[in-house]
N, C-alpha and C positions, 0 to 999 in steps of 0.2 A: 315468211310462209307464203307459198304460192296459192292463189285462189283458183278454183276450177270454174269453167264456164257452165258446165252441166253436171248434174248428178245422175250417173248411169248405174243402176243396181247391178251387182255382180251375180251372175247365175249361180244357183246353189241347189243341191239335191238333199232331201231329208235323209236322215240316218235312222234305221229301225230302232225304236225304243229309246231314242235320245232327243233332247230338246235342241241340241246343236245340229247344224246342217253342214254339209260338205261343199265348200266353195269351189266352183269349177273354173279352172284356168284354160284348159284346152280339151278338145275332143278328137281323138284319133280313131280311125276305123280301118279294119283289116279286110281286104278283099279276098273272096274265094278261099276260105280256110276250112271248108268241108268238101270232101271229094265229090259228093253227089251234087252240090250246088255248082262246083266248078264245071262238072259235065253238062248240067242243064244250061249253063251260060256259054257253052261251046269251047271250054278250055281244058287243058290237060291237067288232071288232078295230082300229078307227081309232086314230090316235095321240093318244089322250087322255092327260092327265097320269097318270103312274104312281101307284099307291097301294100301301100297305105293311101288313104285320102283323109281329109279332115272335114269337120263340120264346125260352124261357129258355136260357141258355148250357148248363145242365146237361141239356138235351134232346139235346145232341150225343152221337154215338156214334162216336168216332174210330176209323177203320180198319174199321168195319162189324162183321162177325161175326154172332152170333145174338142176336136180341132177342125178348122175349115179345110175343105178340099183345096189343094194348092193351085195357084194359077198356072197357065201356060202348059198344061199337060192334059193328055187324054188317056194316060196309062200309068197311074200311080200304083206302085208295088209295095207289098209288105215284106220285111225281112226281120225275123225275130233273132235276137242275139244276147249272149252273155256279155255283160259289161264289167270291166275290172277297174277299180279305183285305186290309185296309188297314194302312199302316205310317207314316202321317204325318197331322198334323191337317188337317182339311178343314172349312171353314165358309163358306157362301155362295160356293162355288167355281165357276169356269168349268169346262167339260168338260176343257180342257187341264190345268188345275190338279188336277182330280180324277184324271185319268189318272196323274199323277206320284205320287199317293199310294198306288197299288196295290202291294201287297207280293207277291202271288201268287194262284194259283188252286187250286181243289180240285173234286172231284166230290161233290155232295150229293144226298141224298134227302129231300124234304119229304113225310113221311108224313102222311096226312090222314084223320081220322075223318069221312068224307064225309057220313054221315048226320047227325052232330052239326053239321057246318058248314052243311049245307043247312037244317036246322031253325033255326039261328041267323040265317041270311040271311032266311028266311021271316018271322021274328019281329022283324027289324030289330035283332038283338043282335050283340055282338062275336063273332069267330070263335075265341076262346081255347080252348074245349073241343074244337073240331075240329082245331086246329092246334098248340097249345102244350102238348103232353103229354110225358111221359117217353119217351125213346128215339125221338122223332119227327124227329130230324135227324142221321142217319148221315152221316159225312163222311170222305173219303179224306185222306191226308196232303197238306199244302199244298206246291205246287211254286212256288218263287220265279219271278218274271217281271220282265223289264225294261219291259214295256208290257202293257196290257190285251189279252186275247184278242179278236179280231174275227171269227174264223171257225173252223170245225172241226166234225166230226161229233159229235153227242151222241145216245146210244142207251141204252135200258133193256130188258133181257131178263128175262123171268120164266120160270124152268125151261127156259132155252135158246131161248125164243120171243121174237122182237122185238116189244115192245109200243109203245115210243116211239122215234121217230127224227126227227132234225132237224139243223139246223146253227146254230151260234152266231150266224152272220150273219143268221139269221131273227128275232133279237130286235127287237121294236118300238123299245125303248129300249136302245141299246148301253151298255156299262159306264161310259164317261166321263159320258154323259148321266144315267144312273141315280144315280151317286155325286154328281154336281153337284146334281141335283134334291133328293136326300135331304138334302144338306148345307144346304138352306134351312131345315130343321126341326130338325136336330141338329148339335151339334159332334162330327163324326165323327173317328176317328183310330185309333191303335194298339189292337188287340184287337177291332175291329169286323169282323164277317163279314156279307156280303150274298149271300143266295140269290137268283139273278137271274131266276127264272121257269122254266117247263117247256114243252117242246113238246107237241103233241097226242098223244093215245093213252093218257091216264091211265085207270086201271082198278083193280079190286079185287084184293087178295092175301089169302091164307089161310094158316093154320098149315101149315108144311111147304114153302112156296114158297121158291125161291132167286131172289133179285134180283141182277142184275149191271148196274151202271151204268158206262158208258164215255164218255169225252170224248177226242178226238184229242189226243195229246201228254201226257195226264194219267194214263194207265193205266186202272185199273178199281177199282170199289168193289163188294164182294160182301156180300150180306146174306141171312141166313136168318131167316124168320119162325117163331118157336117157338110152343109152346102159350101160351094166355092165362095171364098171371101170376096 
């Protein structure tokens, strides 16, 4: 038996109404999956093939709460998203096969150091510094589902003011299509989360701001931006 040098806890997300938790292996994120957000980011919202970036699993903040304002940025942005959790192997799947692999849904926030992301884009570099940092993926408990969500209001308020509002049906690529497409590049399965994109209205937040994300049927996710760590 091989001994380990360190014990590193595995990130996990609570499941609504259950004592068990959902252990997280990987976090995938889909860029520009709502036409309005694509336009506000200066892109063509036509139905081009989706593209992705990742966040480390330990970027998750289950249940929200207070997080520190991240270092090295002066332009932290909010992006509220529907998150899909998988519970079965998926590889080179059809949309119908991908839909059967969905375990449940959650509300997520893809926090973005927009100044660092923009700089990386301008220099043709990866987005890691802008997207994949500590506390950058707050997430609500996961609600089990018999099928992927196809519609429902999605909103984000900052200090009680609505900043983002859309409908899940506005996605350019719905959940089964996204999971099927991503399965051409990865052996997906248990422990994989997919942040499915954000509607228009993204913008900056500052220390002291209170963010509340809501998706119909999934409740809400509340987050407070604390002082810089």
